[in-house]
C-alpha positions in Angstrom: 0.0 0.0 0.0 2.9 2.3 0.8 4.3 1.9 -2.8 0.9 2.8 -4.2 0.6 6.0 -2.1 4.2 6.9 -3.1 3.4 6.3 -6.8 0.3 8.5 -6.6 2.2 11.3 -4.9 5.1 11.1 -7.4 2.7 11.1 -10.4 0.8 14.1 -9.0 4.0 16.0 -8.4 5.3 15.2 -11.9 2.1 16.3 -13.5 2.2 19.6 -11.5 5.8 20.2 -12.5 5.0 19.6 -16.2 2.0 21.9 -16.0 4.0 24.6 -14.3 6.7 24.5 -17.0 4.1 24.5 -19.8 2.4 27.5 -18.2 5.8 29.3 -17.8 6.4 28.8 -21.5 2.8 30.0 -22.4 2.1 26.6 -23.9 -1.6 25.5 -23.9 -2.6 21.9 -24.7 -6.2 21.8 -25.6 -8.4 19.0 -24.3 -9.8 16.6 -26.9 -13.3 17.7 -27.8 -16.1 16.1 -29.7 -18.0 19.3 -30.5 -19.4 19.7 -34.0 -19.7 23.3 -35.2 -22.1 23.9 -38.1 -22.1 26.8 -40.5 -25.6 28.2 -40.0 -25.2 31.1 -42.3 -26.9 29.0 -45.0 -29.5 26.3 -44.9 -28.1 22.9 -43.8 -28.8 20.0 -46.2 -29.8 16.9 -44.2 -29.9 13.3 -45.5 -31.7 10.6 -43.6 -30.6 7.1 -44.0 -31.8 3.7 -42.7 -29.5 1.0 -41.5 -28.9 -1.4 -44.4 -30.2 -4.9 -43.9 -27.7 -7.7 -44.6 -27.2 -8.0 -48.3 -29.1 -4.8 -49.2 -27.9 -1.3 -49.8 -29.3 1.7 -48.0 -31.0 4.5 -49.9 -30.4 8.1 -49.1 -33.2 10.6 -49.5 -33.0 14.3 -48.8 -35.0 15.5 -45.8 -37.9 17.9 -46.6 
């Protein structure tokens, strides 16, 4: 258990030191994001599809 506590402490200290150095150098690392930004200045064309059954192709039809 002592090794685990020591590992967690060392890992935390290492992360803090790395973060401090990056901040000192004005380096920002963005977090991964899964946001989708859409251009809404024009109408957005949308296509609805159905999941294809085995052996058949799926048809795509524009939404109305």
